[in-house]
TIKEFI-494277 format. One record per residue (C-alpha): x, y, z. Coordinates in nm, 2 decimals. Layout:
R      px      py      pz
R       X       Y       Z
...
This chain:
R      px      py      pz
R    0.00    0.00    0.04
R    0.14    0.31   -0.12
R    0.03    0.69    0.02
R    0.04    0.98   -0.14
R    0.13    1.27    0.02
R   -0.13    1.41    0.15
R   -0.21    1.12    0.27
R    0.10    1.13    0.45
R    0.02    1.43    0.60
R   -0.32    1.35    0.70
R   -0.16    1.05    0.92
R    0.13    1.22    1.03
R   -0.18    1.50    1.19
R   -0.41    1.24    1.32
R   -0.09    1.11    1.47
R    0.06    1.42    1.59
R   -0.29    1.52    1.72
R   -0.32    1.18    1.94
R   -0.01    1.22    2.10
R   -0.09    1.57    2.22
R   -0.37    1.48    2.40
R   -0.22    1.17    2.53
R   -0.01    1.41    2.72
R   -0.33    1.63    2.75
R   -0.47    1.36    2.94
R   -0.17    1.28    3.21
R   -0.16    1.71    3.27
R   -0.52    1.67    3.34
R   -0.42    1.41    3.58
R   -0.16    1.54    3.73
R   -0.34    1.93    3.73
R   -0.69    1.88    3.78
R   -0.82    2.20    3.76
R   -0.67    2.21    3.36
R   -0.96    1.99    3.29
R   -1.20    2.30    3.31
R   -0.96    2.50    3.13
R   -1.13    2.55    2.77
R   -0.82    2.69    2.60
R   -0.54    2.40    2.74
R   -0.60    2.18    2.40
R   -0.54    2.44    2.17
R   -0.29    2.56    2.35
R   -0.08    2.25    2.34
R   -0.17    2.19    2.00
R    0.05    2.54    1.93
R    0.28    2.43    2.22
R    0.36    2.10    2.04
R    0.42    2.31    1.70
R    0.62    2.54    1.88
R    0.88    2.19    1.96
R    0.86    2.08    1.61
R    0.97    2.43    1.48
R    1.27    2.43    1.74
R    1.31    2.11    1.60
R    1.28    1.90    1.90
R    1.33    1.51    1.87
R    1.32    1.38    2.22
R    0.99    1.27    2.38
R    1.10    1.43    2.76
R    1.21    1.78    2.61
R    0.85    1.82    2.45
R    0.64    1.66    2.73
R    0.85    1.88    2.96
R    0.75    2.18    2.67
R    0.38    2.08    2.69
R    0.32    2.08    3.09
R    0.53    2.42    3.09
R    0.27    2.52    2.86
R    0.00    2.36    3.05
R    0.09    2.59    3.42
R    0.23    2.92    3.24
R    0.07    2.98    2.91
R    0.28    3.11    2.62
R    0.59    3.09    2.85
R    0.77    3.02    2.53
R    0.67    3.36    2.41
R    0.83    3.55    2.66
R    1.12    3.76    2.52
R    1.40    3.63    2.74
R    1.30    3.24    2.66
R    1.22    3.36    2.29
R    1.61    3.46    2.34
R    1.77    3.17    2.56
R    1.58    2.88    2.30
R    1.74    3.08    1.94
R    2.05    3.19    2.11
R    2.29    3.02    1.86
R    2.59    2.69    1.96
R    2.34    2.49    2.13
R    2.06    2.36    1.93
R    1.73    2.49    2.14
R    1.59    2.12    2.23
R    1.92    2.12    2.47
R    1.85    2.49    2.60
R    1.52    2.38    2.67
R    1.64    2.11    2.88
R    1.91    2.36    3.02
R    1.65    2.59    3.16
R    1.43    2.30    3.29
R    1.75    2.17    3.50
R    1.82    2.53    3.60
R    1.41    2.57    3.73
R    1.38    2.25    3.91
R    1.71    2.31    4.03
R    1.56    2.65    4.16
R    1.31    2.48    4.29
R    1.44    2.24    4.56
R    1.70    2.52    4.69
R    1.37    2.74    4.78
R    1.19    2.39    4.93
R    1.51    2.33    5.12
R    1.47    2.76    5.25
R    1.13    2.69    5.39
């Protein structure tokens, strides 16, 4: 069986929507209040499209990106985040992972101070 380019594109779109819906299910499980957010699905789809534009290739950073979008809408449009992710020399996916590591470290430090 052979598919045309258009059929492949439709299949890929369907696969992407299923992927985002699967992650959305986990997000809503972890943050039940987000189940009532009527913008969540569209925001996650837009964030997923952004990971593709940034050339993310690994599930871990993609999932983290979607979780951050769920809890901090539009975070990837913050000028400092844009500048960091688009800084030359290191792929955006790796820069995002560095940002997540720094954020987690800072959160841990704040917990320890309490």
